[in-house]
Z-matrix of the N, CA and C atoms (Angstrom, degrees):
N
C 1 1.445
C 2 1.526 1 109.11
N 3 1.264 2 113.50 1 150.64
C 4 1.466 3 121.87 2 -178.05
C 5 1.540 4 109.01 3 -115.16
N 6 1.297 5 116.16 4 151.11
C 7 1.469 6 121.64 5 176.22
C 8 1.530 7 113.84 6 62.29
N 9 1.315 8 117.03 7 45.85
C 10 1.453 9 120.03 8 174.15
C 11 1.527 10 105.64 9 -87.16
N 12 1.324 11 116.29 10 117.41
C 13 1.451 12 119.95 11 -177.21
C 14 1.526 13 110.37 12 -115.84
N 15 1.295 14 114.85 13 143.97
C 16 1.470 15 121.79 14 177.16
C 17 1.508 16 107.12 15 -111.39
N 18 1.311 17 116.08 16 105.47
C 19 1.456 18 120.36 17 -178.10
C 20 1.520 19 109.60 18 -112.35
N 21 1.293 20 115.35 19 148.36
C 22 1.458 21 120.73 20 -177.39
C 23 1.540 22 113.50 21 -102.48
N 24 1.320 23 116.08 22 -20.33
C 25 1.446 24 119.25 23 -177.90
C 26 1.544 25 110.06 24 -159.80
N 27 1.301 26 114.92 25 175.12
C 28 1.465 27 120.75 26 -178.27
C 29 1.522 28 111.84 27 -60.88
N 30 1.317 29 117.58 28 -36.92
C 31 1.469 30 120.63 29 -179.66
C 32 1.521 31 111.51 30 -62.92
N 33 1.332 32 117.55 31 -39.64
C 34 1.481 33 121.20 32 176.77
C 35 1.526 34 109.39 33 -61.40
N 36 1.328 35 117.87 34 -43.21
C 37 1.460 36 121.01 35 -179.21
C 38 1.521 37 111.46 36 -65.30
N 39 1.311 38 116.44 37 -44.68
C 40 1.469 39 120.39 38 177.68
C 41 1.513 40 111.66 39 -60.45
N 42 1.332 41 116.66 40 -38.02
C 43 1.472 42 120.87 41 177.88
C 44 1.522 43 110.30 42 -64.74
N 45 1.345 44 117.22 43 -42.82
C 46 1.464 45 119.90 44 178.23
C 47 1.523 46 110.34 45 -62.15
N 48 1.311 47 116.87 46 -43.73
C 49 1.459 48 120.40 47 178.97
C 50 1.525 49 111.08 48 -60.49
N 51 1.340 50 115.45 49 -46.13
C 52 1.460 51 119.65 50 179.81
C 53 1.540 52 111.86 51 -59.74
N 54 1.304 53 116.22 52 -41.54
C 55 1.462 54 121.22 53 -177.23
C 56 1.525 55 114.26 54 -77.88
N 57 1.355 56 118.37 55 -24.86
C 58 1.448 57 121.00 56 -170.02
C 59 1.522 58 116.24 57 -123.00
N 60 1.314 59 118.93 58 -4.85
C 61 1.463 60 120.22 59 -172.46
C 62 1.526 61 114.06 60 -64.13
N 63 1.303 62 118.39 61 -27.79
C 64 1.470 63 120.09 62 178.32
C 65 1.529 64 112.95 63 -73.61
N 66 1.318 65 116.83 64 -29.56
C 67 1.471 66 120.65 65 -173.50
C 68 1.531 67 114.23 66 -104.31
N 69 1.299 68 118.35 67 -23.15
C 70 1.466 69 121.30 68 -173.97
C 71 1.523 70 111.58 69 -113.85
N 72 1.343 71 115.63 70 142.95
C 73 1.448 72 121.32 71 177.80
C 74 1.518 73 112.50 72 -92.28
N 75 1.337 74 116.23 73 -26.63
C 76 1.453 75 119.77 74 -174.96
C 77 1.522 76 110.85 75 -153.53
N 78 1.323 77 114.46 76 168.17
C 79 1.473 78 120.28 77 171.65
C 80 1.533 79 107.61 78 -151.09
N 81 1.301 80 115.45 79 157.41
C 82 1.452 81 122.64 80 173.08
C 83 1.517 82 106.71 81 -108.53
N 84 1.304 83 117.97 82 136.52
C 85 1.447 84 121.71 83 -178.85
C 86 1.531 85 108.90 84 -107.69
N 87 1.339 86 114.70 85 119.88
C 88 1.468 87 119.41 86 176.54
C 89 1.523 88 107.76 87 -75.55
N 90 1.324 89 115.70 88 128.64
C 91 1.466 90 120.11 89 -179.15
C 92 1.520 91 110.34 90 -125.06
N 93 1.296 92 114.30 91 161.69
C 94 1.468 93 121.44 92 178.51
C 95 1.504 94 107.75 93 -94.64
N 96 1.306 95 115.91 94 137.24
C 97 1.466 96 119.68 95 175.69
C 98 1.502 97 109.09 96 -88.61
N 99 1.304 98 117.05 97 151.79
C 100 1.452 99 120.62 98 178.70
C 101 1.519 100 111.29 99 111.74
N 102 1.317 101 115.69 100 -161.62
C 103 1.453 102 120.90 101 179.89
C 104 1.517 103 110.43 102 -64.88
N 105 1.319 104 114.66 103 133.37
C 106 1.468 105 119.03 104 177.45
C 107 1.519 106 109.99 105 -80.27
N 108 1.308 107 115.18 106 142.71
C 109 1.442 108 121.02 107 173.34
C 110 1.525 109 106.62 108 -104.57
N 111 1.325 110 118.86 109 156.49
C 112 1.462 111 119.45 110 -177.96
C 113 1.523 112 114.36 111 -53.16
N 114 1.331 113 119.42 112 -34.70
C 115 1.456 114 120.91 113 -178.32
C 116 1.516 115 112.80 114 -72.99
N 117 1.328 116 118.99 115 -16.40
C 118 1.479 117 120.23 116 -178.77
C 119 1.542 118 110.72 117 -115.20
N 120 1.313 119 118.03 118 13.92
C 121 1.455 120 121.73 119 179.72
C 122 1.516 121 109.80 120 -96.23
N 123 1.305 122 116.23 121 131.15
C 124 1.457 123 120.47 122 177.65
C 125 1.506 124 108.47 123 -113.19
N 126 1.284 125 116.36 124 117.58
C 127 1.448 126 122.21 125 179.79
C 128 1.512 127 109.24 126 -103.33
N 129 1.326 128 118.73 127 157.56
C 130 1.480 129 119.73 128 178.43
C 131 1.515 130 111.49 129 -56.05
N 132 1.296 131 114.46 130 142.91
C 133 1.470 132 120.18 131 -177.33
C 134 1.532 133 107.00 132 -137.67
N 135 1.309 134 116.84 133 128.55
C 136 1.467 135 119.81 134 -177.87
C 137 1.517 136 112.66 135 -66.87
N 138 1.305 137 119.40 136 -17.53
C 139 1.470 138 119.93 137 -175.91
C 140 1.513 139 113.02 138 -77.23
N 141 1.336 140 118.91 139 -8.83
C 142 1.460 141 119.68 140 177.65
C 143 1.487 142 111.32 141 -86.48
């Protein structure tokens, strides 16, 4: 697999998108299984 990214928060994801959206079609996001902690929780956001 290509473009497996490990992000910790929404800001990290937005930064990846900003840096890679012109060149990449997709990415895979590595996530933690189990109970979510606030820093690893992604809630719906109208800006996407």
